[in-house]
C-alpha atoms as one frame of an Amber mdcrd trajectory, in Angstrom:
protein
  -8.297   6.522 -10.169  -6.379   3.483  -9.031  -4.747   1.850  -6.037  -1.260
   3.071  -5.025   1.673   1.843  -7.013   5.295   1.012  -6.319   8.679   0.476
  -7.934  10.919  -2.540  -7.633  14.340  -2.061  -9.261  16.056  -5.305 -10.188
  19.489  -3.722 -10.555  19.580  -2.283  -7.037  18.792  -3.621  -3.584  16.274
  -1.256  -2.040  14.439  -0.847   1.147  10.806  -1.142   0.085   8.153   0.608
   2.058   4.761  -1.024   1.653   1.266   0.028   2.593  -2.121  -1.301   1.667
  -3.749   0.484  -1.211  -5.658   3.037   0.822  -2.657   5.358   1.131  -2.183
   5.542  -2.585  -3.821   7.374  -5.380  -5.323   4.376  -7.164  -8.550   2.533
  -6.506  -9.050  -1.197  -6.268  -8.040  -4.043  -3.994  -5.460  -3.277  -1.288
  -1.875  -3.438  -2.474   1.645  -2.587  -1.318   3.261   0.825  -1.349   6.950
   1.043  -2.021   9.496   3.731  -1.293  11.199   5.444  -4.238  14.516   4.141
  -5.538  17.916   5.611  -4.760  18.947   8.844  -6.390  16.207  11.011  -4.909
  18.059  12.046  -1.771  21.670  12.288  -0.710  21.958   9.005   1.197  20.015
   5.865   0.233  18.588   3.923   3.154  20.446   0.933   4.524  18.852  -2.462
   4.077  20.538  -3.907   7.161  20.638  -2.873  10.774  16.901  -2.259  11.104
  15.847  -1.363  14.645  12.589  -1.905  16.466  12.651   1.788  17.292  10.237
   3.715  19.488  12.944   4.297  22.083  13.905   7.909  21.341  12.825  11.309
  22.627   9.952  13.126  20.917  10.845  16.423  22.612   7.364  16.728  24.073
   7.151  18.042  27.644   4.205  19.213  29.745   4.169  22.966  30.049   5.419
  23.726  26.516   4.300  27.041  25.038   1.752  25.802  22.521  -0.054  29.107
  22.009   0.790  29.190  18.293  -1.428  26.136  17.768  -4.543  27.809  19.182
  -7.263  28.219  16.580  -5.407  26.292  13.857  -7.456  23.685  11.986  -6.283
  20.168  11.142  -7.815  17.048   9.618  -6.216  13.820  10.830  -6.634  10.889
   8.474  -6.051   7.467  10.073  -5.355   5.494   6.888  -7.551   2.571   5.866
 -10.420   1.297   8.004 -13.403  -0.984   7.523 -12.856  -3.397   4.633  -9.505
  -1.722   3.890  -7.388  -3.132   6.713  -4.072  -1.976   5.273  -0.900  -3.895
   5.912  -0.691  -6.702   8.484   2.111  -7.616  10.841   3.491 -11.115  11.186
   1.278 -11.604  14.217  -1.822 -10.269  12.489  -1.774  -6.660  13.702  -3.953
  -4.536  11.368  -2.477  -1.298  10.159  -5.889   0.395  10.233  -6.079  -0.204
  14.010  -2.587   1.166  14.724  -3.227   4.225  12.549  -6.391   5.010  14.474
  -4.716   4.666  17.888  -2.004   7.131  16.870  -4.604   9.527  15.441  -6.697
   9.508  18.620  -3.608  10.125  20.789  -2.530  12.975  18.511  -6.032  14.474
  18.420  -6.075  14.590  22.225  -2.720  16.390  22.372  -3.722  18.921  19.716
  -7.100  19.689  21.296  -5.439  20.326  24.640  -3.262  22.878  22.814  -6.336
  24.681  21.469  -6.257  23.360  17.923  -9.492  22.548  16.071  -9.165  18.863
  15.219 -11.245  16.779  12.814 -10.782  13.101  11.925 -11.758  11.244   8.766
 -12.767   8.350  11.003 -12.927   7.664  14.731 -13.668   3.942  14.494 -13.035
   1.022  12.133 -15.068   2.492   9.274 -14.673   4.093   5.841 -16.144   7.266
   4.380 -17.458   5.522   1.274 -21.035   4.292   1.628 -23.302   2.269  -0.693
 -23.849   2.191  -3.566 -20.225   3.249  -4.232 -17.938   1.723  -1.620 -14.822
   1.633  -3.799 -11.419   2.574  -2.481 -11.190   5.387  -5.017 -14.352   6.948
  -3.595 -13.115   6.548  -0.021  -9.833   8.285  -0.834 -11.592  11.045  -2.742
 -13.990  11.689   0.141 -11.092  12.015   2.617  -9.521  14.670   0.413 -12.816
  16.482  -0.116 -13.454  16.490   3.611 -10.220  18.432   4.109 -11.287  20.994
   1.516 -14.826  21.372   2.851 -13.537  21.956   6.388 -10.997  24.521   5.115
  -8.306  23.139   7.409  -4.752  24.439   7.554  -3.244  20.924   7.548  -4.226
  17.531   6.196  -2.171  14.790   7.890  -2.564  11.149   6.848  -1.178   8.552
   9.278   0.120   5.141   8.180   2.458   2.250   8.910   4.242   0.363   6.188
   4.798  -3.149   4.820   7.435  -4.576   2.536   6.115  -5.267  -0.970   8.535
  -8.124  -1.449   7.436  -9.919   1.690  10.644  -9.242   3.652  10.478  -8.954
   7.430  13.917  -7.441   8.122  13.169  -3.938   6.844  12.207  -0.923   8.934
  12.233   2.706   7.926  10.581   6.033   8.694   9.181   7.844   5.671   7.467
  11.210   5.446   5.752  12.257   2.217   4.743  15.760   1.197   2.397  16.601
  -1.670   4.297  16.268  -4.954   4.924  19.660  -6.532   4.430  21.593  -3.287
   7.953  22.553  -2.295   6.440  25.261  -0.133   4.099  24.711   2.843   3.743
  20.918   2.517   7.505  20.438   2.400   7.992  22.956   5.238   5.695  20.964
   7.517   6.990  17.573   6.367  10.584  18.551   7.193   9.672  19.409  10.770
   7.529  16.322  11.294  10.180  14.096   9.747  12.898  15.394  12.062  10.899
  14.544  15.166   9.893  11.121  13.832  13.530  10.290  13.110  14.779  11.421
  16.519  11.869   9.980  18.464  11.357   6.623  16.719  14.956   5.730  15.756
  14.047   3.001  13.270  17.549   3.020  11.771  16.634   4.422   8.339  14.585
   7.336   7.102  13.507   9.258   3.998  11.706  12.512   3.291  10.003  12.205
  -0.103   7.409  13.747  -2.414   4.256  11.652  -2.662   1.644  11.651  -5.409
  -0.915   9.691  -3.390  -4.563  10.542  -4.018  -5.217  11.846  -0.513  -2.348
  14.314  -0.968  -2.866  15.170  -4.615  -6.618  15.680  -4.415  -6.589  18.065
  -1.458  -6.290  21.815  -1.937  -5.479  22.777   1.639  -2.273  24.640   2.471
  -0.332  21.644   3.841  -0.781  17.990   2.902   1.541  15.393   4.490   1.482
  11.600   4.786   3.508   9.760   7.397   4.809   6.175   7.211   6.254   6.053
  10.709   7.564   2.478  10.606   7.157  -0.974   9.070   4.445  -3.043  10.640
   5.922  -6.089   8.879   9.101  -5.812  10.989   8.237  -8.090  13.889  10.138
  -6.219  16.655   8.338  -3.011  15.674   4.984  -4.770  15.515   5.528  -5.909
  19.100   6.417  -2.386  20.212   3.286  -0.956  18.575   1.125  -3.278  20.650
   2.028  -1.051  23.626   0.112   2.194  24.016   3.310   3.984  25.003   4.652
   3.472  21.456   1.634   4.989  19.727   1.714   7.841  22.258   5.397   8.482
  21.447   4.601   8.541  17.733   1.725  10.968  18.332   4.062  13.232  20.324
   6.515  13.295  17.391   3.783  14.464  15.052   2.646  17.004  17.635   6.119
  18.470  18.004   6.512  18.721  14.227   3.269  20.663  13.994   4.282  22.859
  16.918   7.649  23.675  15.339   5.974  24.514  12.042   3.421  26.945  13.436
   5.860  28.371  16.015   8.071  29.491  13.119   5.192  31.497  11.722   3.211
  31.026   8.518   2.984  34.059   6.209  -0.130  34.615   4.130  -0.919  36.368
   0.850  -4.539  37.466   1.097  -5.137  39.230  -2.233  -3.616  40.474  -5.482
  -5.292  43.543  -6.994  -4.719  46.680  -9.020  -3.028  49.501  -7.124  -5.946
  51.708  -5.981  -3.671  54.739  -5.631  -2.619  54.714  -9.310  -3.827  57.716
 -11.334  -1.893  57.135 -14.574  -2.835  55.249 -17.757  -4.668  51.940 -17.322
  -2.048  50.217 -19.479   0.670  50.972 -16.892  -1.265  50.328 -13.680   0.769
  48.448 -10.982  -0.281  45.306  -9.154  -0.365  45.035  -5.356  -0.134  41.798
  -3.353  -1.212  42.154   0.278  -0.794  39.785   3.191   0.477  39.228   6.712
   3.726  37.965   8.179   7.406  38.792   7.889   8.654  38.513   4.307  12.212
  37.378   3.639  11.772  36.230   0.035   9.150  35.937  -2.633   8.244  34.344
  -5.958   6.023  36.320  -8.324   4.929  35.387 -11.836   2.711  37.298 -14.242
   1.194  35.309 -17.119   3.731  32.576 -16.383   6.793  34.846 -16.561   8.906
  35.231 -13.421   9.172  38.736 -12.014  12.713  39.460 -10.707  12.640  40.296
  -7.008  14.294  43.729  -7.533  11.272  44.770  -9.618   9.016  44.352  -6.573
   8.831  46.985  -3.834   7.574  46.217  -0.324   5.900  48.245   2.378   4.888
  47.062   5.868   2.559  48.361   8.550   2.458  48.215  12.342  -0.102  45.382
  12.383   2.249  42.931  10.665   0.820  43.400   7.209   2.756  43.885   3.967
   2.090  45.260   0.497   4.164  44.155  -2.512   3.954  46.349  -5.625   4.896
  45.493  -9.206   4.763  47.815 -12.216   4.711  46.166 -15.680   7.846  46.504
 -17.807   5.622  46.944 -20.895   2.055  48.231 -21.254  -0.597  45.691 -20.357
  -2.331  44.027 -23.276  -6.105  43.959 -23.406  -7.727  41.055 -21.580  -7.093
  38.825 -18.558  -3.740  38.505 -16.779  -2.812  35.848 -14.199  -0.687  36.929
 -11.209   0.824  34.295  -8.877   2.589  35.207  -5.624   4.208  33.175  -2.830
   6.282  34.614   0.038   8.738  33.096   2.529   9.595  34.209   6.061  12.964
  34.224   7.867  12.382  30.743   9.336  11.886  29.326   5.829   8.131  28.802
   6.000   6.237  29.585   2.815   2.792  31.006   2.350   0.245  29.151   0.313
   0.556  30.445  -3.247  -2.024  33.011  -4.274  -3.341  33.175  -7.838  -5.638
  35.953  -9.031  -6.812  36.920 -12.494  -7.190  40.598 -13.308  -8.659  42.214
 -16.419  -7.306  45.115 -18.443  -9.611  47.023 -20.745  -7.705  48.483 -23.690
  -9.964  50.019 -26.368  -9.726  49.158 -30.059  -8.618  52.210 -32.065  -8.038
  50.678 -35.513  -9.549  48.022 -37.767  -7.388  45.950 -40.088  -8.596  43.807
 -43.008  -6.446  41.371 -45.008  -6.978  38.848 -47.794  -5.369  35.419 -47.956
  -3.766  35.065 -50.370  -3.154  38.610 -51.491  -2.222  37.513 -55.015  -4.417
  36.712 -57.970  -6.654  33.697 -57.315  -9.596  31.924 -58.889 -10.627  29.903
 -55.840 -12.068  30.837 -52.446 -10.446  33.776 -50.658  -9.949  34.108 -46.917
 -10.593  37.498 -45.342  -9.420  38.403 -41.851 -10.588  41.396 -39.844  -8.754
  42.392 -36.653  -9.459  45.060 -34.030  -6.209  46.602 -32.742  -5.258  48.830
 -29.825  -3.026  51.885 -29.954   0.083  49.640 -30.044  -1.332  47.571 -32.960
  -2.027  44.593 -30.671  -5.280  42.598 -31.000  -7.864  43.449 -28.374  -9.082
  40.565 -26.245 -12.765  40.769 -27.145 -13.549  38.465 -30.060 -14.960  40.154
 -33.118 -18.179  38.336 -33.850 -18.687  37.818 -37.551 -22.270  39.025 -37.253
 -21.018  42.435 -36.091 -18.779  43.000 -39.117 -20.490  44.499 -42.160 -19.077
  44.287 -45.677 -19.801  46.534 -48.654 -18.444  46.628 -52.211 -19.293  47.990
 -55.588 -19.972  44.520 -56.932 -23.252  42.653 -56.740 -23.608  38.925 -56.470
 -20.693  38.254 -54.131 -21.080  34.904 -52.383 -19.822  34.026 -48.902 -18.799
  30.424 -48.440 -18.435  30.413 -44.689 -17.760  32.438 -41.604 -15.334  31.399
 -38.892 -16.772  29.477 -35.989 -13.448  29.691 -34.165 -12.907  32.816 -32.087
  -9.499  34.452 -31.943  -8.651  37.508 -29.818  -9.786  40.550 -31.742 -10.221
  38.615 -34.995 -13.000  37.457 -37.310 -12.588  35.386 -40.477 -14.712  35.202
 -43.627 -14.473  33.236 -46.874 -15.471  34.673 -50.223 -16.692  32.235 -52.866
 -14.816  32.154 -56.189 -15.838  35.080 -58.347 -14.604  36.027 -61.799 -13.429
  39.622 -61.947 -11.554  41.495 -64.645 -10.436  44.384 -62.519  -9.558  44.947
 -58.921 -12.198  44.348 -56.259 -12.423  46.609 -53.220 -14.153  45.387 -50.064
 -14.983  47.638 -47.112 -15.370  46.261 -43.576 -17.074  48.119 -40.721 -17.142
  47.166 -37.030 -18.618  49.607 -34.512 -17.185  52.964 -35.569 -14.050  51.534
 -37.164 -13.500  50.832 -40.863 -10.956  48.997 -43.001 -10.484  48.314 -46.708
  -8.970  45.385 -48.596  -8.309  45.326 -52.348  -8.198  42.081 -54.351  -6.312
  41.798 -57.668  -7.993  40.542 -60.869  -8.882  36.848 -61.068  -6.196  34.383
 -62.045  -5.260  30.740 -61.707  -1.885  30.970 -60.010  -3.207  29.730 -56.661
  -5.022  26.694 -55.333  -7.279  27.271 -52.315  -9.967  25.436 -50.396 -10.651
  23.625 -47.146  -9.510  20.387 -45.542 -12.558  18.755 -43.974 -13.463  15.590
 -42.096 -15.265  13.172 -44.361 -17.865  12.389 -41.693 -18.794  15.778 -40.204
 -17.371  18.115 -42.892 -15.725  20.109 -40.078 -12.577  22.007 -41.066  -9.255
  20.802 -39.650  -6.550  23.143 -38.413  -2.795  22.718 -38.987  -3.196  20.214
 -41.835  -0.221  20.129 -44.216  -1.433  20.544 -47.809   0.878  20.000 -50.767
   0.840  19.777 -54.532   3.003  17.181 -56.252   6.284  18.842 -57.071   5.045
  22.106 -55.573   4.892  23.949 -52.268   3.315  23.141 -48.904   0.894  25.201
 -46.835  -0.776  24.707 -43.461  -4.485  25.231 -42.908  -5.723  27.863 -40.488
  -8.080  27.275 -37.580 -11.015  26.811 -39.989  -9.188  24.323 -42.209  -8.648
  26.848 -45.038  -5.500  26.730 -47.167  -4.045  28.587 -50.132  -0.852  27.709
 -51.997   0.669  28.451 -55.395  -0.502  26.108 -58.117  -3.176  25.559 -60.759
  -6.777  25.464 -59.595  -7.055  21.958 -61.043  -3.932  20.655 -59.299  -4.367
  17.557 -57.121  -3.528  18.044 -53.482  -2.245  15.732 -50.777  -3.070  16.218
 -47.133  -1.238  15.182 -43.977  -2.820  15.854 -40.599  -2.237  13.968 -37.313
  -4.988  11.478 -36.664  -6.482  11.473 -40.148  -6.124   9.641 -43.460  -6.003
  11.408 -46.778  -8.814   9.723 -48.721  -7.681  11.227 -52.030 -11.240  12.477
 -52.505 -12.487  16.013 -53.132 -15.874  17.558 -52.453 -16.523  20.860 -54.227
 -12.793  21.470 -54.261 -12.284  20.636 -50.590  -9.977  17.787 -49.547 -11.595
  15.101 -47.374  -9.814  13.177 -44.633 -11.006  10.399 -42.349 -10.018   9.610
 -38.727  -7.452   6.835 -38.192  -8.476   3.849 -36.059 -11.971   5.242 -35.864
 -10.609   8.420 -34.272  -9.888   6.534 -31.044  -6.584   8.257 -30.264  -7.515
  11.792 -31.272  -6.606  14.258 -28.536  -5.571  11.671 -25.947  -2.422  12.161
 -23.885   0.021   9.298 -23.297   3.306   9.078 -21.379   5.985   6.600 -22.472
   8.604   5.673 -19.895  11.688   3.970 -21.337  13.396   2.179 -18.446  17.102
   2.771 -17.851  19.326   5.504 -19.211  22.724   6.872 -18.307  24.275   4.785
 -15.548  21.229   2.498 -15.475  21.672  -0.018 -18.290  18.183  -1.450 -18.082
  19.888  -4.853 -18.254  22.762  -5.989 -20.461  22.800  -8.989 -22.798  25.637
 -11.482 -23.320  27.094  -9.437 -26.186  26.600  -6.062 -24.514  23.193  -4.981
 -25.807  21.807  -2.452 -23.284  18.146  -2.662 -22.489  18.037   1.110 -21.998
  18.915   1.697 -25.661  16.331  -0.807 -26.916  13.652   0.676 -24.663  14.257
   4.205 -25.908  14.313   3.115 -29.557  10.909   1.440 -29.190   9.494   4.401
 -27.253  10.516   6.745 -30.071   8.879   4.544 -32.726   5.712   4.245 -30.644
   5.571   7.997 -30.110   5.635   8.587 -33.867   2.884   6.025 -34.456   0.675
   7.505 -31.728   1.224  11.086 -32.858   0.386  10.122 -36.429  -2.920   8.776
 -35.086  -3.645  12.085 -33.340  -2.440  11.454 -29.779  -0.165  13.741 -27.786
   2.849  11.934 -26.337   5.605  12.692 -23.833   8.734  10.598 -23.278   9.910
  10.660 -19.676  13.447  10.608 -21.056  14.512  11.792 -24.499  18.099  10.551
 -24.498  20.504   8.112 -22.854  20.533  10.078 -19.623  19.824   9.086 -16.028
  16.337  10.141 -14.974  15.107   9.524 -11.444  11.859   7.694 -10.839  10.403
  10.845  -9.311  11.305  12.890 -12.404   9.565  10.288 -14.572   6.408  10.556
 -12.498   6.566  14.349 -12.525   6.963  14.389 -16.316   3.809  12.310 -16.701
   1.836  14.384 -14.191   2.928  17.714 -15.671   1.909  16.478 -19.109  -1.491
  15.437 -17.685  -1.136  12.023 -19.285  -4.190   9.764 -19.406  -2.148   6.557
 -19.615   1.467   5.583 -18.937   3.356   2.720 -20.582   6.704   1.689 -19.111
   8.892  -0.044 -21.712  11.544  -2.419 -20.363  13.319  -5.771 -20.863  13.332
  -8.962 -18.814  16.474 -10.581 -17.398  15.275 -14.133 -17.000  11.742 -15.328
 -17.624   9.238 -14.766 -20.403   7.846 -11.502 -21.701   5.555  -9.984 -19.087
   2.929  -7.271 -19.032   2.664  -5.832 -15.538   0.210  -3.642 -13.666   0.098
  -2.406 -10.110  -1.655  -5.090  -8.006  -4.728  -3.084  -7.032  -5.161  -0.982
 -10.164  -8.313  -2.005 -12.030  -7.568   0.399 -14.889  -3.990  -0.804 -15.103
  -5.130  -4.403 -15.249  -7.572  -3.661 -18.092  -4.877  -1.882 -20.120  -2.400
  -4.664 -19.373  -4.861  -7.244 -20.701  -5.103  -5.378 -24.005  -1.346  -5.045
 -24.296  -0.885  -8.697 -23.352  -3.210  -9.793 -26.166  -1.348  -7.762 -28.787
   2.130  -8.686 -27.532   1.035 -12.334 -27.401   0.245 -12.132 -31.135   3.737
 -10.813 -31.873   5.426 -13.424 -29.669   3.263 -16.227 -31.055   4.246 -15.308
 -34.610   7.926 -15.243 -33.606   7.643 -18.597 -31.823   6.842 -20.222 -35.169
  10.380 -19.502 -36.325  13.324 -21.777 -35.570  15.033 -20.867 -32.302  18.649
 -21.995 -32.474  19.673 -20.463 -29.165  20.800 -22.628 -26.310  18.534 -23.036
 -23.333  14.814 -23.603 -22.937  12.385 -22.663 -25.681  10.795 -19.238 -25.650
   7.594 -18.984 -23.591   4.604 -16.843 -24.494   3.908 -13.607 -22.556   2.384
 -13.587 -19.095   0.321 -11.095 -17.091   1.714 -10.290 -13.657   1.749  -7.810
 -10.776   4.424  -5.124 -10.997   5.128  -3.197  -7.771   6.997  -0.389  -9.505
   7.436   3.124  -8.097   6.568   4.799 -11.397   3.423   2.689 -11.691   2.581
   3.493  -8.081   2.932   7.233  -8.131   1.294   8.099 -11.454  -2.332   9.121
 -11.124  -3.574   7.264 -14.218  -3.804   3.633 -15.405  -0.228   2.529 -16.022
   1.437  -0.680 -17.166   4.881  -2.095 -17.834   5.879  -4.208 -20.798   9.039
  -6.231 -20.194   9.576  -7.858 -23.534  11.854 -10.815 -24.191  14.653 -12.180
 -22.061  17.823 -10.125 -22.417  19.841 -13.021 -21.002  18.950 -15.207 -24.006
  21.209 -14.775 -27.072  18.252 -15.261 -29.423  16.210 -12.534 -27.728  19.228
 -10.232 -27.642  19.444 -10.618 -31.426  15.736  -9.829 -31.692  16.276  -6.562
 -29.856  18.825  -5.576 -32.507  16.345  -6.361 -35.295  14.683  -3.136 -36.473
  11.777  -5.151 -37.870  11.042  -6.628 -34.448  11.319  -3.239 -32.682   8.735
  -1.777 -35.037   6.412  -4.746 -34.441   6.589  -4.306 -30.660   5.870  -0.594
 -30.992   2.977  -1.274 -33.358   1.481  -3.862 -30.989   1.509  -1.236 -28.205
  -0.044   1.285 -30.592  -2.913  -1.113 -31.354  -3.504  -1.851 -27.669  -3.639
   1.846 -26.803  -6.018   2.537 -29.683  -8.289  -0.204 -28.324  -7.922   1.232
 -24.826  -9.438   4.482 -26.094 -12.287   2.884 -28.010 -11.083   1.404 -31.309
 -13.106  -1.737 -32.041 -11.580  -4.593 -33.968 -15.059  -5.880 -34.873 -15.781
  -2.753 -36.931 -12.269  -2.088 -38.243 -10.304  -4.285 -40.593  -6.789  -5.577
 -41.105  -4.382  -5.995 -43.990  -1.330  -8.063 -44.840   1.271  -6.614 -47.213
   3.802  -9.094 -48.620   6.843  -7.624 -50.367   8.713  -9.777 -52.903  11.436
  -9.479 -55.488  11.198 -11.893 -58.384   8.598 -13.805 -56.386  10.937 -14.324
 -53.416  10.171 -12.851 -49.988  11.968  -9.623 -49.148  12.680  -9.358 -45.403
  13.569  -5.917 -44.100  11.681  -3.983 -46.774  10.029  -0.807 -45.476   6.262
  -0.600 -45.731   4.221   2.447 -44.814   0.469   2.051 -44.654  -1.337   5.303
 -43.897   2.046   6.616 -42.770   2.624   3.907 -40.137   5.957   2.219 -40.829
   6.791  -1.466 -40.437   9.669  -3.524 -41.763   8.773  -6.834 -43.345   9.582
  -9.885 -41.251  11.430 -13.037 -42.294   8.457 -13.990 -44.476   8.440 -10.599
 -46.188   5.189  -9.650 -44.448   3.861  -6.584 -42.670   0.537  -6.927 -40.882
  -1.743  -4.006 -40.045  -4.909  -3.798 -37.950  -7.669  -1.344 -36.965  -8.046
  -0.045 -40.514 -11.178   1.637 -41.840 -12.426  -1.050 -44.268 -14.395   1.256
 -46.575 -11.657   3.771 -47.302  -8.737   3.572 -49.719  -5.370   3.205 -47.999
  -2.058   4.444 -49.344   0.801   1.949 -49.343   4.396   3.139 -49.738   7.162
   0.551 -50.162  10.962   0.654 -50.383  12.547  -2.704 -51.236  15.829  -1.597
 -49.602  17.074   1.222 -47.425  18.387   2.889 -50.589  14.923   3.114 -52.119
  13.388   4.043 -54.412  10.007   4.645 -52.772   6.877   3.658 -54.667   3.287
   4.304 -53.626  -0.169   3.024 -54.522  -3.677   2.777 -53.114  -5.292  -0.458
 -51.934  -9.007  -1.140 -51.512  -9.796  -3.366 -48.517 -13.273  -4.071 -49.832
 -11.594  -6.132 -52.579  -9.346  -8.063 -50.200  -7.112  -7.864 -47.131  -4.005
  -9.678 -48.430  -1.821  -7.917 -50.993   1.528  -8.743 -52.609   3.802  -6.180
 -54.192   6.675  -7.473 -56.284   9.510  -5.183 -57.264   8.758  -5.880 -60.938
   5.122  -4.736 -60.624   3.827  -1.182 -60.827   1.304  -1.718 -58.032   0.384
  -4.322 -55.412  -1.859  -7.198 -56.408  -4.465  -9.068 -54.459  -3.149 -12.260
 -52.885  -6.486 -13.407 -51.493  -9.610 -11.600 -52.790 -12.509 -10.972 -50.431
 -15.126 -13.723 -50.521
């Protein structure tokens, strides 16, 4: 986890809302928090006309009917504290102190109303204690405290600061937990209204927030308030007066009162209808709860149930029962039901998710051979247990429970599946010569099935694709025969495709290299980059799109287009190495900063890389100021980008203006970097205002080099070690002369040769053969060969030669 992050948009003048890092989701040194950019609500905030505020009416009056607050439970979180002072005013006022004063005033009001109030701190302290006193731990403990106390509301109280150092900005911001458009938004709307009317700062926003203290709580409502800017001197002076903090506390109180006064419905359980006497496969579901229901959302196994398919009954005690009958018979196994209701005032219940099991018996056994045609190699056998509708039952058939018989002795079994599928077991029969048909009988419990194999032949090629290190089978590998067909391996790595038994096969599988080697007929593959990227999830955020140009060069080159082109190349490189990748935008379309964050969070990315251009200044690699993980990733990217820039700086630069400078590391207070929950960095490559750099952005060779540099840095981020992996240089020539722009693919990763006719690769397994594919022009033809890095790392391939030759042999 890291310290909170922020967005600064160069193309637009924004009002930036800053906090110290404690309000955010990241861990590390305190840093600013910045409000999202325009486009996420109807009216962007004004950057002029800021008011000191705190001169409005909260609506609080003695004698209010506060009975709806009695018995409710709330955890108040005065942000920061102890070593985490938060933002500071121009006169030295500490945010942590102001937050606590508001929290204590609010706690007093709520307790008088009968609410059960807890505080994360009641003095200038933190929750984190030695030996782990990090900010990440402190934030996590605040969230866990809310869960352990089972409160109805978690409310975090803060005051802001401008990330850019301005002192003429003031704004009221209210954040609700990102993704919770139900209870958290319901409460935030009511609190926000009273803060706006009571404080009158001159600008306001209601926004989703992905801060750790909101994201990590599981209570019904999670809201964070940024009542005003402590860095606006007139407001700082007002907050020195206890009447101002009391007014702010009253605004929060009235928001809470409005929320609970409007009623909060509740779904208490989802279960099978106990009154149902029909078949189990058609049994209805019943959701029970309390409160008036005006609308509902119901999903079953992720599919939305139309409201007309749900019937409702109520009772005199204010309870309700919602019933849903399936449109098709239930399948065997577990089913997830999710229900949320809404009352007339617009308040939502907390969503309820329950998992219910259906027990459908198996009535038939099915056995199949793969392939069904004549074959001399291994044969795959699949046994499935089916219900009355010929659907697999949920219980996995264990291979040990399936018994095989035949009229033939000496049958050999190569392997049994270690991968469970619903109602399925897989077996593999060793090659066996047979002149006639072979009948195999399978028995599981009281069910039987028969499969008949044709006489032996040689029309098929079968086997397994396995890792060279562990010999584990690999699923979804693409296996082909030169000039023949292609087949994909199953979950055990088994394949079968038409072709002679002796035919050579080629294998393509994300994250692995085809070694060209066979072991007992099985194809062996080896992990790319030491397997560092296998299974990791990465988000790529190409800045700009649509109306946002991402910067425009002197001849009209749009940064947005360059950014997306590089993101697409990088995605292909990462996926080839076994990573899963999401692009926050797939086309030249406008995408809000919030949507970019949501795309990364929904994808459950482990890292985020924001790809952008500079308008003035050298290439920079940025990270959010207080993100330790972001800084570490940025350092790796900086090193790799520095290598690319250093190589380019050796070339003549005929552009006007100062010479190109090498990349720098710097803070980047960017909203996308702020709100993502994982280490995130920005790479702003080149200077779009320089004609020479603009030409570079149009150079496909350069775009591939930038993408490859990011690929290498991410591989190192996830564990690839340059001290154990090698590198290679491929020089492409024609008649001995360098061939710029030739396409080189090494292990499937594509680069275009630079002005010297070179393509440089890193993080290569030094003891494996590597396949090189070269096209001297975009018209081809393509030629391929293997190179052995144990013989040397520098190879030259001339168009007149049949294969590459060593340029510099290994010592």
